[in-house]
C-alpha positions in Angstrom: 96.7 106.6 67.9 95.2 107.1 71.4 96.4 103.8 73.0 95.0 104.7 76.4 91.5 104.5 74.9 92.0 100.9 73.7 90.8 98.3 76.1 92.8 95.5 74.5 96.3 95.5 72.9 96.5 96.1 69.1 97.2 93.1 66.8 100.5 94.5 65.7 103.3 93.2 68.0 105.2 96.6 68.1 102.0 98.6 68.8 100.9 96.1 71.4 104.3 96.3 73.2 103.9 100.1 73.4 100.3 99.7 74.6 101.5 97.4 77.4 104.3 99.8 78.3 101.8 102.7 78.5 99.6 100.6 80.8 102.5 99.7 82.9 103.4 103.3 83.5 99.9 104.5 84.1 98.8 101.7 86.4 101.7 99.5 87.6 99.6 97.5 90.1 97.0 96.7 87.5 99.6 95.8 85.0 101.4 93.4 87.4 98.1 91.5 88.1 96.9 91.4 84.5 97.1 87.8 83.3 96.5 88.8 79.7 100.1 90.1 79.5 101.5 86.7 80.4 99.4 85.1 77.6 100.4 87.8 75.1 104.1 87.3 76.0 104.0 83.7 75.0 104.2 84.6 71.3 107.8 84.8 70.0 107.1 87.9 68.0 105.5 89.6 71.0 108.6 88.6 73.1 110.9 90.3 70.6 108.8 93.5 70.5 108.6 93.6 74.3 112.3 93.2 74.8 112.9 96.1 72.4 110.5 98.4 74.3 112.0 97.4 77.7 115.6 97.9 76.3 114.7 101.4 75.2 112.8 102.1 78.5 115.9 101.0 80.6 118.1 103.3 78.5 115.7 106.2 79.0 115.8 105.6 82.8 119.6 106.2 82.7 119.3 109.4 80.7 116.1 110.9 82.2 118.1 113.7 83.9 119.6 115.0 80.7 118.6 118.6 80.0 117.1 117.7 76.6 114.9 115.0 78.2 113.8 117.2 81.1 112.8 119.9 78.6 110.7 117.5 76.6 108.9 116.4 79.8 108.3 120.0 80.8 106.9 120.8 77.4 104.5 117.8 77.6 103.3 119.1 81.0 102.8 122.6 79.6 100.7 121.2 76.8 98.5 119.3 79.2 97.9 122.5 81.3 96.8 124.4 78.3 93.9 122.1 77.6 90.4 123.3 78.6 88.7 121.9 81.6 86.3 119.6 79.6 89.2 117.7 78.1 91.7 118.0 80.9 91.5 114.5 82.3 91.4 112.8 78.9 94.4 114.8 77.7 96.3 114.1 80.9 96.2 110.4 80.3 97.0 110.7 76.6 99.9 113.1 77.2 101.4 110.8 79.9 101.6 108.1 77.2 102.9 110.5 74.6 105.6 111.8 77.0 106.7 108.2 77.8 106.8 107.2 74.2 108.5 110.5 73.2 111.3 109.7 75.6 111.8 106.2 74.2 111.8 107.4 70.6 114.0 110.4 71.4 116.7 108.4 73.1 116.5 105.7 70.4 117.1 108.4 67.8 120.1 109.8 69.8 121.6 106.4 70.1 121.3 105.8 66.3 123.0 109.1 65.6 125.8 108.4 68.0 128.4 106.1 66.5 129.8 105.3 69.9 126.5 104.2 71.4 126.6 100.4 71.9 123.4 98.4 72.0 123.2 95.4 74.3 124.0 92.1 72.7 121.0 90.1 71.6 122.5 87.0 73.2 123.0 88.6 76.6 121.0 86.6 79.2 122.2 88.1 82.5 121.4 91.8 83.3 122.8 93.7 86.3 121.2 96.7 88.0 122.8 98.7 90.7 122.3 101.8 92.8 124.9 104.1 94.5 124.7 105.2 98.1 121.7 107.4 98.5 120.2 106.4 95.2 116.8 104.7 94.5 116.1 103.1 91.2 113.0 101.6 89.5 113.5 98.8 87.0 111.0 97.1 84.7 112.0 93.6 83.9 111.4 91.8 80.6 108.3 89.9 81.9 106.6 93.1 83.2 107.7 92.7 86.8 109.1 95.8 88.5 111.9 96.1 91.0 112.8 99.1 93.1 116.4 99.1 94.3 117.2 100.8 97.6 120.5 102.6 98.4 123.7 100.7 97.6 122.0 97.7 96.0 122.9 95.2 93.3 120.9 92.5 91.5 121.5 90.1 88.7 118.6 89.0 86.5 118.5 85.9 84.4 115.3 84.7 82.7 114.8 81.3 81.0 111.7 79.8 79.3 110.7 78.0 82.5 112.0 80.2 85.3 112.7 83.8 86.3 115.8 84.2 88.5 117.0 87.3 90.4 120.1 87.4 92.7 120.2 90.1 95.3 124.0 90.5 95.8 123.8 93.4 98.2 121.4 95.9 99.6 117.6 95.8 99.4 114.9 95.5 96.7 111.2 95.7 96.5 109.6 93.3 93.9 106.2 93.6 92.2 105.9 90.3 90.3 103.9 89.9 87.1 101.8 86.7 87.1 103.1 83.8 85.0 102.0 80.4 86.3 104.4 78.7 83.9 107.5 80.5 85.2 108.1 80.9 88.9 109.9 84.1 90.1 112.8 83.2 92.4 114.9 85.7 94.3 118.1 84.4 95.9 119.8 86.3 98.7 122.8 84.8 100.4 121.6 81.4 101.8 117.9 81.9 101.1 115.7 81.9 98.1 112.2 83.4 97.8 109.7 81.9 95.3 106.7 84.0 94.3 103.8 84.0 91.8 102.2 87.4 91.2 103.0 89.2 94.5 104.8 92.1 96.2 107.6 91.6 98.6 110.8 93.1 99.9 114.2 91.4 100.4 117.1 92.9 102.2 120.6 91.7 103.0 121.2 93.5 106.3 124.5 95.0 107.4 125.0 92.1 109.8 124.7 89.7 106.8 121.3 88.3 107.8 118.5 88.2 105.3 115.1 89.8 105.8 112.0 89.0 103.7 108.8 91.1 104.0 105.6 90.0 102.3 103.3 93.0 101.3 100.7 91.1 99.3 100.2 87.7 97.7 102.2 84.6 98.7 105.9 83.7 98.9 107.8 80.6 100.0 111.2 81.0 101.6 113.7 78.1 101.6 117.4 77.5 102.0 119.5 77.6 98.9 121.3 74.5 100.0 119.2 72.5 102.4 121.1 70.5 105.1 120.4 67.4 107.1 116.9 65.8 106.8 115.8 68.8 104.8 117.8 67.6 101.8 115.5 64.6 101.7 112.3 66.3 102.8 112.6 70.0 101.6 109.3 70.9 103.1 110.9 70.8 106.6 113.0 73.9 105.8 110.4 75.9 103.9 108.5 78.8 105.4 105.3 80.2 103.8 104.6 83.9 104.6 101.3 85.6 104.8 100.8 89.3 103.9 102.1 91.5 106.7 104.6 88.9 107.9 108.4 89.1 107.8 111.1 86.5 108.0 114.6 87.1 109.5 117.4 84.6 109.2 119.3 83.8 112.4 122.6 82.3 111.6 122.9 79.7 108.8 119.8 77.7 109.6 117.3 79.2 111.9 114.6 81.8 110.9 112.2 84.0 112.9 108.8 84.9 111.5 107.0 87.9 113.0 104.3 90.5 112.2 105.7 93.5 110.3 105.0 97.2 110.4 104.5 97.3 106.6 104.2 101.0 106.4 107.4 101.6 108.2 109.4 98.8 106.5 108.4 99.9 103.0 108.7 103.7 103.6 112.1 103.8 101.9 110.3 103.1 98.7 108.6 106.5 99.1 111.8 108.2 99.9 111.4 108.5 103.7 112.4 106.7 106.9 109.9 106.2 109.7 111.1 105.9 113.3 108.8 105.0 116.2 110.4 105.3 119.6 113.6 103.8 118.2 116.9 104.1 120.0 119.0 106.8 118.4 121.9 104.5 117.9 119.7 102.2 115.8 118.1 105.1 113.9 121.6 106.4 113.0 122.6 103.1 111.5 119.6 103.3 109.2 120.2 106.9 108.3 123.9 106.2 107.5 122.8 103.7 104.8 121.7 106.7 102.6 124.8 108.9 102.8 128.5 108.9 102.3 128.7 111.3 105.3 128.4 109.2 108.4 126.8 110.1 111.8 128.7 108.9 114.8 127.7 108.6 118.5 130.3 107.5 121.1 128.3 108.2 124.3 126.0 105.3 125.2 123.6 107.7 126.9 123.2 109.6 123.7 122.8 106.4 121.7 120.0 105.3 124.1 117.9 108.4 123.4 114.6 107.7 121.7 113.6 109.2 118.4 110.3 109.2 116.5 109.3 110.9 113.2 109.4 110.8 109.4 112.6 111.9 107.7 113.6 112.1 104.0 116.2 109.6 103.1 118.0 112.2 101.0 118.2 114.8 103.7 120.6 113.8 106.6 120.7 117.4 107.8 117.0 117.4 108.5 117.4 114.4 110.8 120.3 116.1 112.6 118.4 119.4 112.9 115.4 117.5 114.4 117.7 115.8 117.0 119.3 119.1 118.0 115.9 120.6 118.5 114.5 117.7 120.5 117.6 117.1 122.7 120.5 119.2 124.0 122.9 117.8 121.4 125.5 119.3 119.2 126.6 118.1 115.8 130.3 118.6 115.0 131.6 118.0 111.5 135.0 116.4 111.6 137.8 116.1 109.0 136.6 113.8 106.3 133.0 114.7 106.7 132.0 112.6 109.7 129.4 114.2 111.9 129.7 113.4 115.6 126.7 113.9 117.9 127.3 114.6 121.6 125.8 116.5 124.5 126.0 120.3 124.3 127.0 120.5 127.9 129.0 117.3 128.9 128.9 118.2 132.6 125.1 118.3 132.7 123.2 115.2 134.1 122.3 112.6 131.5 118.7 111.8 131.2 117.9 108.4 129.7 114.8 108.2 127.6 
């Protein structure tokens, strides 16, 4: 069945769940804004079918780097390349769906054959997703919303019939929320909670413990988890509504600051890069260090005050160090334990502040 050619989901719940999964993979933005999915998901049979597809999809995500899986994906690409020019575009869409479904079916088959493979309990309501240092991970939630976890991040997800709750316990996450007017999507991070309906936003618990919320599109409302003072009686006093392109940063336990955001820069990590625009080197190093176990260190305040601009891969710390060594007379010394210390090549030379 060529599910990509169907403009509406099939009647069968299992086939429809696969149809929605294929749509989600081919066009995540369109899927997230499609209100038909929320209506379809209200049926109990559809919910069961969707949970099963999502369960398999999550499992595939954890095993996508296995040699067998990589080989299947390469074979699917080779098949697509062998098609003639007249059918190339149509086959590309169809093979993308086929490859996605093949991965799901293949892993499901492997888990059935492995007696040690344990399936998640049907009664489990809280799910945890995490990333290691330097890792980035995409997760599709049971309602069709997507979450991208940045380096060293951890979330807990709990869905109920009337609410969708996510707790950001550490790190940073980008959310693309599927519309569901009957169930608000609420992200809690330390002392703040962000409520959204069909929107895209970024939440970060910074290294200093403060919370940053960036709204990319749509609408979110940020409020204290535990209002104090008069806000306990009149909650609206402590609420902050953000507009697209704005970011909120907490200041201490109560105060917040709202400002215009450089959205391209703030969301660049989601594309695997970091963007610096005339930043102090000391600040840039703090950001680069988030993505590696090997830490860069600067002791000299003159070196830390140098300015850096450019686009650097989050996964290539050496590229960042090489660029600095080319731009400035700096040397990088690797110390015992892996620390890389940046200093002037000639300590006696005059320091030039940027």
